[in-house]
N, C-alpha and C positions, 0 to 999 in steps of 0.2 A: 557938514562934510569938511574934513581937514583940507588944508592947502595941498598936501602931498597926495591925498586921494583924488582931489580934483585934477591935479596935474597928470596923474596916471590915467584917469578916465579920458581926459582930452587927448592924451597920446594914443590911447587905444582907438578912440573915434577917428583920429587922423589916419591911423594904419588901415582901418576898415574902409574909410573913404578913398584912401589911395588904392587899395585893392580893387574896390568897385570901379574906380576910374580906369585902372589897367584892364580889367575884364571887359569894360565897355569899349575900350579902344581896340582890343585884340579879338573881340568876339567870344571871349571866355577862354578858360583853360583848355578845353577840348579843341577849340579852333586853333589856339596857339600851338598845341601839340601837333595838330594836323598839318600846320604850316611847316613844322620841322620834319615831319614824315608824310610828305604828300602821297595821296593815293590816286589810282587811275580815275580820271573823270570820264573817260570814254575808251572802250576797248574794241578795236576793229579786228575781225578775223578775215584773212584772205586765204581762200581755199582753192587749191589746184585740183582740177577734175579731168578725167580722161574724156568724158563725153560732155559736149556743150549743153547748156541749159536752154529750155524753151519756155518755161513758165514765166509769168509776169513777176518781176522782182522789184517793183517800185514802192513796196511797203516802207513808209518812213520810219517804222519801228525796227527795221532790219539793221543788224550790226555785222552782217556777213557779206562779203563780195566773192563771187566765184570767178576764177580765171582759168585759162587753158593750162593743163599740166605741162605742156611743152609748147614753146613759141611765145610770141609777144602778145600781151593784152594791154588795153588802154583803160585807165581809170581817170576820167575827167574830174577836175577839181573846180568847185564853185564856192563862193563866199557864203557863209551862214553858220548856224550852230552845227555842232558835230552830228551828222546823221547820213545814212546811206539813202540816196535818192533813187538809185537803180543799182541792184546788186549783181547784174549779169555782165561780165566782161569776157564771155566766151564766144567763140566762133565769129570774131570780128566785131561783136557788139560792145560798145563802150559802157562801162559802169560809170556812175556819177556819185561822187562823194563830196559833201559839204563840210567845210572847216572854217574857223574864224580867220579873219585877216591877220597875218602875223606882224604887220607893220601899220598899225592904226594911224599913227601920227604922220605917215607918209614921208619919213626922212630917209628911206632907202635902207634902213637897218632893222633887223628883226627886233621886235619890242621885248621879247622874252616873257610874254604873258603866258605862254604854255610851252611845254617841251614835248618831243616825240621820241619814243623808243620802240625798238623792234626786237623780236626774238623768233628764231625758226623752231618749229615743232613738227610732230608727225614722224613718218618713217625716215630713218637715217639715209643719207645719200643724195637728197635733193639739193639743188642750187638755184639761186635767183639773183638777178641784177635789177635794181630799181633805179630808173633815171627820171629826174624831174625835167619836164620839157614845156615849151610854149612857143608861140609865134612872137617874134621880136619886132615891136612897133617902132623902136628908136633906130632910124636909119643911120645915125652917126655911129652908134655902137655896131650895128650890123656891118657897115662898110669897113670898120676897123678890126673885125674878128680875125684872129690869127690863123684860123683854119682847124684848130684842135676841137672846136665845138662841132660835133657831127649833126647832121639832119636826122630827125626821127625816122625810123623805118616804117612806122605805122601812120605817120603824118608828115610828109615831106616838106610841108610849109613851116614846120616847127623845128627849133634848135633844142638840143638836149644839153644838160650840164656837162662840165668837163669830167673825164673818166675818173679822176681822183676824187670827185665829189659824188660819184654813184654809190648806192648802197649795195653791197655784195654780201650775200648770206649763204651759208652752207649748213645743212643739217647733219651734224655729227652725232655719234653715239654719246649717251650720257646726258647730264643736265644742260639745258640751254639757258644762257644768261641774256639779260636785256642789254642792248647797246643803244646809246644815244645817237639819233640821226636827225636832230632838230634842224640843223643847218642844211643837211642834204635834201630833206623832203619839203622844206618850207622856202627854199630859195634856189635860184639857178646861177651857177658860176660860169661867166663868160671870160675868155681870154682875149684881150684886145692888143693890137700893136700900138706902140708909141713911137712917134716920129719927132725929129727936131725941126727947127724953123725952116731948114732947107729941104724937108721931106725925106730925110734919111732915117731909116728904121734904127732905133737905138735900144729897143727892148720891148717887153710885153708887160702887161699888168692884168690882174684879176678883178673883174667887176661882178659883184654878187647882187642879184636883184630879187627881192622877196616876192612871193606869190601875190597876185592881184595888184601889183604895181602898174602904174599907167603906161609903163614901157612894154608891158607884156599883154598877151591875149591868148585865150584858149589853153590855159595851163592844164597839165595832166601828168600822171605818173606812167611811164612806159615800163611795164612789168614783164621782164624777159625771163621766162620760167624754164628750168631744166629739171623737172621732176620734183619740185618742192610742193609738198602736200598742204602745208599750213604754215603761215606766219601770223603772229599777233602784232598789232600796232597799237601802242598805248599813248594816249594824249593826256597830259597832266597839267592842269592849271597851276601857275606859280604865284598867283596873286588873287 
């Protein structure tokens, strides 16, 4: 074998080894492409109905939650893999939905390990407001609340996120697009007063607390429905 042929062969082997190393690190070309174009890892349907449900809806394979077509329904949130623990949120009965902790390292900031998007579907004309709510265990924050955080209508012991952090959807005619609501559905925004050393109010600040933080308890989505027949909630892993 000539020196030139040997050099070319070594170069080709190096390229192949480099490609194999890249594939091993990324999980292959298909996985790398998927990371550039993430697909839904879990799709939840929330359906508004005129008549409340009475059947048992605790099937863990369920991906549907029923809510009242008009009025407020409660969707309790617990930590776990994505799945519906109880799909009935009608007639005052709370549904239960499990989703992963969005702040695993506990630093008070969303980790960004998954995103949440929503879109309204069904008959045009319906509207819904979704508020993330919970009981606030941190007395220091509770005592400093400015007053803009309202108490939940369906759970007076809980505070709900600020109005500008609520999810507001309206079903209009035509194609319905996805909207990112990661921040709104995975954390609660509180407005607190800020005082100087003399106790004089000098302003306010926003404190955002992720779901399942030690400062919160009994997290839930307050689903205020005004004729919305169907929304889809898409959870997509980012890593």
